[in-house]
N, C-alpha and C positions, 0 to 999 in steps of 0.2 A: 718241652718236648725232649724227653730223656731217651736218646737213641743209642743203639748199640754201634760198635765200630764199623760195621759193614753196611749199615742201612742206607748210606748215601754215597756208596763207592762210585756210583755212576756220575756224580757231580764233581767238577774240577775244583781244586782248592781255591783259585781266585774267585770262582763263582760263589762258592760257599761263603768265603770271607765277605764278599760284597753283600750278599743277601743277609748274612748275620748282622753286618754293620747297619744296613738299612733297617732291619727289623728292630734293632736296639734303639736307633735314633727315632724312627717313626712311632714306635710303641711307647717311648719315654716322653714324647713331646707333650701330650695332654696332661699326664700326671705332674710333670715339671712345671707346666704353665699353671696348673691348679695350685701347686705349692708355692711357686715364686711369681705369682701373678703381679701385674703392675699395681703400684700403691693407689692408683686412682680407682681400682676395683676393690670392693669388699669381698670377703670370702663367699658370701651368698651370691653375689653377682658373678664371680668367677665360676661358681658351681653351675649357674645357668648357662654360661658360655660353653663350658666343657661338655655339659649334657647335650646342648644343642649341636655342637660339632660331632659328638659321638652319634647322635641320631642321623645327621646328614651322611656321615660315613657309612652307617649301617644300611640306610636306605639305598645308597649308591652301590655298595658292594653286593647287597642282597639282590638288587635289580639286575646287576651285571651277571651274577651267578645264575639267577633264575632263568634268564634268557639264553645264556650260553649252554647251560645243561640241557636245554630243549632244542638246540639247533647245532648239529654236529659241525657244520661248516663255520658257523660263528664261533663255536668253542675252539676250533682249531686256530682261527685267526687270533683270538684272545690269548690262547696259550703261547702262540708264536710271538705275539707282540710283547707279552709280559713274562716271557720265559726267564728273564733275569730276576723275577720276584716270586712267581708262582711255582710251587713244587709240582713235579710231574705226577705225584700221587694225588694232587688236587684236581686233576683233569676231569674226573667224573663225580666230584662232590663239591660242596660249598667250601670256599677257601677259608683259611684261618683268619683273614682280615675281616670277614663277615662276622665270625664269632667274637673276635676281639672287640669290634666296634659295639656289638650288643652288650657284651659283658662290661665294658667300660661305662656304657650308659647306665646299666643296672647299679653298679657299685657307686657311681657318682650320685645317682638319684636317691638311693636307699641308705647310704652310710655316711658317717661323719667324714670330714675332709681328710684327716690324717689316716683313717682306715682305708678310704678309697684310694688315696695316693699310694699307700704302702701296697695294697692289693694289686694295683696296676703295675707298679714297679717290680713286684714279685714275678709278673709275667714277662715284662720286657728284659729284666736283668737276670732274675733267678732262673727262668725257663731257658734262657740262652746259655747260662752257665751249666745247666743240667744237660743240655744237648751237647755242648762242647766237651764236658766231662765224660759223658757217656761215649762220645765218638772216639776220643783219644785215650781214655783210660779205662773204659768199661770192660770188665772181665767177669764180674759176678752178677749173674742175671736173676731177676725176680719177675716172673711173668715175661713181658716183652721189654722190660726196662733194665737199667744197670744200677747197682747200688752206688757205684762211683759217681754216676750222673746225679743221683738223688743227694749224695753228700755234697756235691758241688752246688746244688740248689740251696741247701741249708747254709753253706758257708757264705753265700751272698745274701740270703734272706735274713738271717739273724742280725748281723750288724746293721743292715739296712732298716729293718723294723725297729731296732733299738734306737737308732738315730732319729727316726721320725716319731715313734710312739713315746719315747722318753721313759720307758719302763722295761727293764730287762726281762721281767717275768712275763709280761704280756708279749714281748718280742719273741721270747723263747717258745712259748706256746703257739704263737702265730706262725713262726718259722717251721716248727715241727708239723703243724697242721698243713701249711702250704706245701711242704715237702711230700707229705703223704698224699695230698690231693694230686700233685703232679705225678707221683709214682704210679697211682692207680687210675690215671686218666688215659686208659688205652681203648676204651669203647666210645668215649665222647671227646671231642676236640678240647685240648687243654687250654686253648685260647679262651674258651668259655668257662671251664671248670676252675682253673687256677685263680683268676681274679675273684669270682663270686664265692667259691669255696673258701678262699683265704679271708675274704672280708667277713663272711659269716663266722669263721673261727676266731677272728680278731674281736668281733663283737662279744662272743661268748667268753673269750679270754679276759677282756676288760671287766665283764660282769663277775667272773670268777675271782679275779684278783681283788677287785674292790670289795667283794663280799667276804672273802677269806682273810684279807689283811687290813681292813679298815673297820 
C-alpha cells in the first residue's frame, strides 16, 4: 500500500506504528511458519496446515465483513471495537484482512513453497516498506502512488527474494514484477494483488531463467 505523505494525516503516529507493527507480525506469521516449520512436519504437511489456517481466516473475516456491511449498527460497533486495526477507509468495504487471507490460501495451494513464502513476505514486508516510504519520502507521484514508495518496496523485495529463491536473476525479475503490481494496485486491494501477482511472476521468472540459461 504505497501511500502519499498526506493520506493518513488523520491517524496519530502511535496508532500508525502499532497498526504497522501488528500488520507485519500477523502477515508474516504464516509464511514464516511455512518456511521454518517444526521438523516433525514435512513440507507437504506444513502446506496443508498453512492452507487450512488461511481458509479459516478467510471464512471468519469474510463472514464478519459480510454482516457488518449490511447492518449499520453492527458495523459501527465493529469499527469501534477494532479501530486500532481497521482503517477508517475500510468502513464501507471488505477489509484488507479478508483479501490477505484469500490470497495467502491461493498462493499456498497453487505454487511451490519457496514461491508462496516469498510472495506472502512481499506483502507483509515489501508492502509495509512501500507504505512507509511513500508516507515519509513520497514526492514524485505516478497515478495515486509515489515512486519513492515503490523503490522502498523493491529495496526490501529483491534481497528477500534472493535469500529465499537462491537465484539473483529470478529474484530480480520477481522483485521488479512485485513492485509493479504494488504500484498499479489502485483499483483492487493490494492484499490480493501483491501475493498472487508476485507468485505468478516468480513462476514465469523461474521458467524464463531455466529456459534461457540452462
